[in-house]
N, C-alpha and C positions, 0 to 999 in steps of 0.2 A: 544404484537405485535412483529412480526419478521421483521427485517430490513436487507437489503443488501445495503452496502455503497460503492460507486465507487468514487475514487479520480482521477481527470484528470489533476490537476495542480501541478506545482513544489513546493517543500517544502517552498520556500520563499514567495509564493503567499498567500494572506490573506485567500483564500478559503481552503488551507490546514489546517490552524489553526482552521477555522470554522468546517471543517469536523471532526477533532479530538475532539473538544468540543462537537459537536453533538453526536458523537459515545459514549463519556463518559456520556452524559446526557441520551442517550438511555438506557444504562445499569443501571444508577442510578435510572431511572424511572421504573425499573423492567422489561424492554423489553429485547429482544434477538437480537443479531447480527449474522446472518447466515454466512456472509462472508464480508470481506473487500477486495475490488478489486482495484488494482492500475494500471492505464492505462494512455496512452499518457505520458505527462511529470510527472504525478503522480508517475511513477516508480522510480524517483529520491528520493522519500521519503523512499525507501527501500534500497538505496545504502549506503553501509558502508563507501564509499569514500567521501561523502559530508562533507565538513568542514564548520561549521557555525561560522560566526563572533561572538566574545565574547559578543557583545552588542545586539545580537538577540537570539530568542528562537531556540533551536536545535530541530526542528520538527521531523527530521528523528529519533533522539534518543527517543523522546517522543512517536512517533508511535511504535517503537520497544518495548519500555517498556510497553506500553499499551497492545500490542498484547500478550506479554509474561505473564504479570500479569493477564490478563483476559482469557488466553487460547483461543484466537481467531484465526480464519483462515485468514491469510494475504497472498493473492494471487497477484502476479505480472505478468502482461501480458508478455509472453515471447517475442512476436514479437516487442512490444514497448520497452522492456528492451534491447534486442539485438541491436536495432536501436540506442539506447542511450548509449551503452557501459556498461549497468548494467548486469553483468554476474555472475552466481554462478560458483563453482569450475568445475563442469562438462562441462558447456558451454565454460569456459575459455580454457579448454583442447581441446575441440572440434574445437574451432576457433583459436587455437594456440595464445592465449593472455597470457601475463605475470602474470596477477593477476585477482582474482575474487573480485567483489565488493558487492556481495549479499550473505548474510549468514543467518542462522536460526535466527528468526523463519519464515522468508519469504520463499515462495514457487513459483517457476516459473511454469506457466501453461498458457493455451490458453483461448480465449474468451468464450469457452464452459463453463468455470467455472463461468463466469458472468451470462450466460444464466441459468445455473443450480441454481445459487443463486436467480435469479429473479423468478424462478419457485417455490422455497422454501419459499420466503419471502412474506410478506403482502405488503411491500413497498420497492421500490428501490429508493435510494436517491443518486444523483450525485452532486459532488462539482467540480467547475472549468470548464475548457474547453474554447473553442474559443468564 
């Protein structure tokens, strides 16, 4: 089965950890992830600037390692990211900001990528949100 996974909550939210565990279980079960889409506060999971307290799990680092190890497509909604100050090098230059907080393997793109993933997947699973 093919899954598209959308994360809407910040890295410190329990749903972020659940989303990662679900994604790991999907692959362990022999299924496929067509895309991971980070939207709303979920874009913070892609930020290289997040500093996690020592007594907590570093979910942004775990997401990054998972995406790299599994060769997955990790897409961050550009509108949500810009609104929250999560920028790649190109956007930092465009908006005259001092630093970028988004690095590979993450890709900034629009909501069309979520729509495309929904068309390619058998199931779209969303974690977090209001």
